[in-house]
N, C-alpha and C positions, 0 to 999 in steps of 0.2 A: 089129188087136189088140182083145182083148176089152174093155179099158177104154174104148175109143173108140166102142163101140156104145151106150153109156148116157150120156145128157146129164147125169145126176147126177154123173158123174165130171169134168165140165168145171170147171176152176178159174177160168179167165178167157179171153175171146176178145179178142185185140188187133187192131191194124190189119192185120197180116200173118199171124197164126198163131193156133192154139188150144192152150191148155195143159190137160192132163188129169192127174188123179191115177191112178196105176197101182200096184196092190199085187201084188208078185211072189209066186211060190209059197213063197219063204222067209219071207214076211211083211213084207219091207221095202217101204216106200213110196217112189215116185219121181215126179217130174214128167216127163211125156212131152209134148213139143211136136210138133205135126203141121204140116207145110208141104205144101201141095198144088201140084204142078207145073202144074196146069191154070190156076192163077192167072196173069193177064197180067203180073204183076210178075216171073215166072220164065220168061223165054224159053228155048228149047232150048239155046242156047249157054252158059247159066249153070250147068247141072247139074254138069258136071265141075269147074268153078271152085268150086262150092259145097263139094265135098269137100276141095279144096286149102285153102280158107279155114278150114274146120273144123279141119284139122290144125294150121294156124298159130295159130288162136285158142285151141286146146287148150293152148297153151304159156303163155297169159296167167296171171298170178298176182296177183289182187287180190280181197280178201274182199268187195268190193262190186260184183263183176261175175259174172254167171252164166256158168259155163263148162260145156259138155256133158261128162258122164262117158263117154258112148258115143253112137253114132248108127248108123242104118241107112238106106240109100238104096234106094228101089224105083222101078219105072217110073212110079208114080203120085205119089210124093212122098218126103219125108224125115221121119224120126222121130228126135228128139233127146231124150236121157235126162239128167235133172238130179237133183241132190240135192233131196229134198223140203223145202219151206219151210212150216213149221207154221202161220204166220200168214196165208198166202195173199197176195193182192196188196194194194198200198197203196190201190188204188181200193176194194176190198171193205172194208178196215178203216175208211177214212174215211167211207164211205157206208153201212156196215152198223151193226149194233148196238154195235160197239166204238168207233165214231167219236167219240161224245160223251164217252167215258171215256178217250180218249187224251190224257194229260197233256202239259205243255209239254216235259218232259225227253224223253219218247218222240218227240214231233214234231221236236224239235231234233236228236236223234240220227239220226232218219231223214233229215232234210235234210242233215246232215253226211255221212252215209254215201253218199247219192246223189251229192253234190258230189264226194266223194273218188273214187268210181268213174268219174264223168264226166271229172274232171280227169286221171285215169290214162289213160283211153281217148284223150282229145285229145292227151295228151303222150307217147303210146306211142312209144318210140325207133325202132321199125321202120316207123313211118308212122302218123299220127293216124287214129283210128277215129271216124267221125262217124255218129251214129245216124239212121236214117230216121224212126224214131218213138220219141219219149220222152214217156211219159205215166204217170199213176199206175197204169195197168193193166200196164205192163211192169216195174214195180218190185215185186219179190217180197220177202217178209219172212221170213227165217229166224228173226229175233226183231226186237223194236223197236230193238235196238242194231245189227242187221246187215241192212240192206236190200241187195238185189242187183238190178242192172240187167240186164234180159233183152233178147232180140232183137238182140244185137250182131252175130251172124254174118251178118245180112242186109245190113250196110252196104256190103260190097264185092262182093256177089254181083250186085246189081241193076245196078251199073255196073262192068263188068270192068276198066276202066282205073284207077279211083281211087274213093275213098270219097265224094267230093263231086262227083257228076256230074249231068248233065241227066236229068230224069225225064219220062216220058210222062204221069204223073199226079202231083198234088201229094201228097208223102209226109207222114205225120204224122196225128195225131188232131185232130178238130175242137176248137177252143178252145186247142190247144197250138201251133198253126202261126203263125209270124210273117207279117205282111202281105206281106213281100217275096217269099215263096215263090210267091205267085200270079202274079208276073210274071217272076221270074228262073228259076223251075223248077229251082233248085239247092239241094241240101241242104248246109248249112254248119255250122261250129262255132258261129257266132253264132246260128244258128237253134236249135241245141241248147241254148244258154244261155237263149234265150227260153223254150223248153219247160220247162227247169228252173225258171225264174222262176215259171211257172204252177203247178208243183208246190209251190213255196214258198208261193205265195198260197193254195193249197188247204189246206196245213197251217196257215196263219195264220188263215184265215177259216172253214174248215170247209165252204166252198161248193164246188159243182161247177164245172168249167171252163166250162160253159155253163149259165146259169141264167136262166130266164124270157126266153129268146131273146137274151141278151146274153153276150158273152165276159167272163169274170172279169177277165182282164188289162186289157181296155179299160175296164171299169167302175172298177177300182181306180185306173188312171192318170187317169181323168176326175175322180175324187174328189180325188186329190192335186193336180191342176192347179187345182181350185176352192178349194184350201186348206180343205177340209172337215176336221173332226176325225177324224184317222186312227184314233183309238181305236175309232171306230164300225165300222171295217172288220174289226177283229179278232174272233175267236170269243170272246165274252164269258164263256163257261163256263170258258175257260182263262185269259184275260188278267186276270180279276178275282181270281184265286187269291192273288196277291201283287203288290206294287209291282215287285219284281225281275223277276217273270215278264212283267209288262206292258212294262217297259223293254227286256227282251231281245227280246220279240216285235216291238216297234217298230223296234229296231235291225235285225232280220232283214227287216222290211218294207221298209226302205230298200234293202237288198241286192236284194230281189225286184224293186223298182221299177227299179233299174238294169238288171237282167236282162231285163225286158220293155220296155225302151226301144224306141220306134218305129223309131229308127235303129240298124241293125245295128252300125255303127261305134262307137256310144256304149256298147254292151254290153261289160262286162268279160269277160276270158278266164276260163275255169273255175278255173285255178290261183289267180287273184285272188279269185274268188268264194269258194273254199274258205278262203283266208286270212282274208277278211272275216268269214266265219261262225265260224271258230275264235276270232277276236278278240272275238266277242260275249260269250263266257264267260271271257275272260282278263282 
């Protein structure tokens, strides 16, 4: 495809795929995601399964989950077409020119939307969907009120039997992966909760998942254990706008700390996380 011949059309590159902006002859813009079969994460036996999973996932209905509008499979890979998201990825917004101007209402709404989408996937009646990779790069923003989680179609393709299977490599992006993945080699809902907690911390602090060689989650946990002033963890350009904003950010920080607990058993389920976040403003 013409759009994929120019690096200027790349929106974001995630752990498993690349997202491009494609403009059709009609003038409509779409996101096209390219998956390469040559990647070791896609053995030969998964290609037919991938099409089956796409058909099933196409029936999902949740405003915070990216669903492909169409797809095409070739001998070399797969191309998935999505509705275009004007704001790009959460990663680009947080670490680009708009990051410092993202107010608390926008950050809270993004957190709430991602939590809603993830709770929906984990509680899907036909079988929970556990993500291989959840990071700010796979969260696309139609608007600051409507984030969407991408890369969901990969969860059942890489393990044909179920969505939480053994992997030959550790799935996930550096800084978002819980420590237990290193020795269990299993993708779990508790691991997804940890990754979501890192996204919350990024929204609260404005920092990257890895900064100066240290993981953000581990740094924040260390600060909390040392009884440091947690106000100092928050992005001061946001937290100091009003006492109410500061109080809400601290309340969300406690939710984030629960999500990134070192023990997977201690992490709350996503439906509980969503409830806690909703209560912050109730």
